[in-house]
Phi, psi and omega in degrees: 000078187285135187238333196246153169242131180247117186257346184222092177218127180273139179300317180293321181277002182271349183282114180292150186306319183296318179295316179296319179301313180295318181295315181295322179297324182280324190244334181221061186300334180295335183280348178240010182294338180286345182258124182286326182224165175299321180301322177297317179295314181298319179299316178297317187290326189250357183290152178297149174251167184277331183220164176296319180299317178297320179297318184292339177298334179297331180298326182296333178297327184265322187304317186284345175265349176275064180282172179305320182286328185270344185302319178302323178299311183288318184292319178302312182291327175298311183294319178301312180294321181296324182279314186285318188259342184243351180057043179280133171264334187214138182215127170254121178259130179240147181187169177256108186298328181300326183282359173257006179261156185296135181295333185283348179281160175289165179301317180298317180294323179292320176299318181296333182274351184299324180299321178294325177296313180299318179294321180297317178295316181296314180293320183291336182275353179267090186239115184301323182284344177232075191281078175259135172289123184231153170207169185245146170245122180269129185261121159294164186219138183293343179269353185260149180290164182305317184300321180289315180297322177297320178295326177295318177297314179301317180297320178301320179289331183278344186233058182294342178292340180241335191245133181250346185190172172241161184217168171232124184230183178109008181099112188291346178287349186257011184275338195305313186291340183237027187300317179299324179296316181290323174301315180297319180293319177294318178299318178297316178299317179296326179294336177272001180085013182280147171276158191221143166219177181188143175289109189207146180055032174278318180244162177299336180273356186246041184255106184232093180297340180298333182272339187304319183297343185261359184255135175271330171227160182241116179291111184079268176074012188292338180284349174294303177291331182283313186247336185227057183297343177296342180275350186297323179298318179294318179298318178295318181296326180274359180055042178269124181269138173273135175261093186265128184239088193305311185295329181306316188290338174279326181285334183261356183078009179292321174237151179271335185211143182296335179299339178296341179286346180300321177297320179300308182292316182298314182291323178292315178298319180295327182271355182079027178264126180286146174234129169257124180277130187224172180260330183073290182223078185300328179286313179301325182272341189058036180227129180262168189303316178302329177296322180298317177298313183296321181297318179295323178291313186289338175266009177059033176276324173225163172253183184292329177294317178292325176302313180297321179298318180292322177297316178295321181300324180299318176289320182299326185256007178294134186285335186232023179274115190241030178295161182276334182226116180296131178296128181284336173200145178294328181300323180296332180286334174293318183280326182214086183301134177273132183296335182277006179278350180237126178249173183245009179185199179282147178274000000 
């Protein structure tokens, strides 16, 4: 009885600690030799960090083991958990394919292998026993050169059977020096017919209004209602949905308390700005999507009416959701599941 759509989940951050622990023990025991027990590893893996940059370093631990050969292992377990424990009907997975290619190869060789990475993720996510509609968002990255990011945009356009959009990741505080470059890449992507989202307005240092016109959704975006509420009218007029990931802001030190999100939700609802509640890195947090909803409810940040609105918004703004009839409310699907809410592959 699938209920949820997840719009912002990173492939690297989706690996739950136990799965990663077992994989490293079998294939890379030297990388976990510093941890005496699994509990030590989980504590290290899931504890809060002081800054977003420190938090993002955890992705490198996973990215280099998500090789072409290993991706089916990780994706299968990701999909199984998402279906069995989260009741997902729809999932967009985002990642940077270049960072899953071997470091010893040349830049050209790594670019050439990115297509095989995308195909491996796409094929591995089509699992008959866990029929979630899935698609991929390919992330440009602030640490990568222009040539690689341009190749990522081109690849997204070349593989529409697997890819629904492009993104920009790597920490929004690092965009300033190359802002014109990212504007050009987004403009280029839109010219190819690509859909767009981007990590933006997540931190106070990552507020770039120059990028907003090129985004169809805004990855995080919480600093718009917090620091720049004057932009909410424009965001509402452009029908740009915020992808809000509550646990992330506590793990990165961006917010001190989850109650600070009440201003975000209240101001967005008042301005008519949609919010899709997401996990971002369910594995790194060891928190699944239903927990994010429950946490917001129990802290009185939203009520059940707002909860339903956010659930519907996730389907409304999904880039590859191709059902014939939009669900008018998630609650109705609990009482009378619609057969078209579950697909068997990529749209």
